[in-house]
C-alpha positions, 0 to 999 in steps of 0.5 A: 115467838110470834104468839106472844107479841101478839097476846102482848098487842092484845091486853095493851088493846084490851087495856087500853080499852078499859082505861081510855072511859076513866079518861073521860072528865065532865065539864060540869054544868052547862053554861046559861043561855044568853038572855036574847037566845034564848026565844031563837033558841027554843025554837030550834031545839022544841020544833020537833019535839012532843006536843007537851013539851012544846006547850012547856017551851012556849009557857017559858017563852010566854013569861019571859016575854011578858016579863014574868021570871017567877013564871018562867022560873016554874015553867023551866023547872017543869020542862027540864024535868019532863020526861018527855022531852030529849035530853038536848032538849032537857040541856035547853032548858036547863041553861035557860034555868040558869039565866031566868034563875039570875033576872028572878035574882036581879028582881028580887034585889031591884024589890019584886016581892014574887021574884023573892018567893018564887027563889024562897020557895025553891031554895025550900024544896031543893 
């Protein structure tokens, strides 16, 4: 009788171990990073990065500082796809990308031809 109880508990524990991962739900895409936080978050997130990743992060920040949103857009795409970046760094870059996309769309709405070209290029290669 005692062996049956132990066997039953073992089977229940095994089933629970198999079913628990199935309960995990993906939260979806990361939220955009507020524009005013990009520089400080990049500073923290990329301080220990490999040099090539740091260079890409600096390229993003320099383009944002110059309000060159098409360049920031391109640099952020490169950064988020960089195999040298960690998963957390890629996520940070993706969050910044969402914000920069919004800035680029605003620039397009205000008649910025470079912004229009950048968005058309992105959509055609997607």
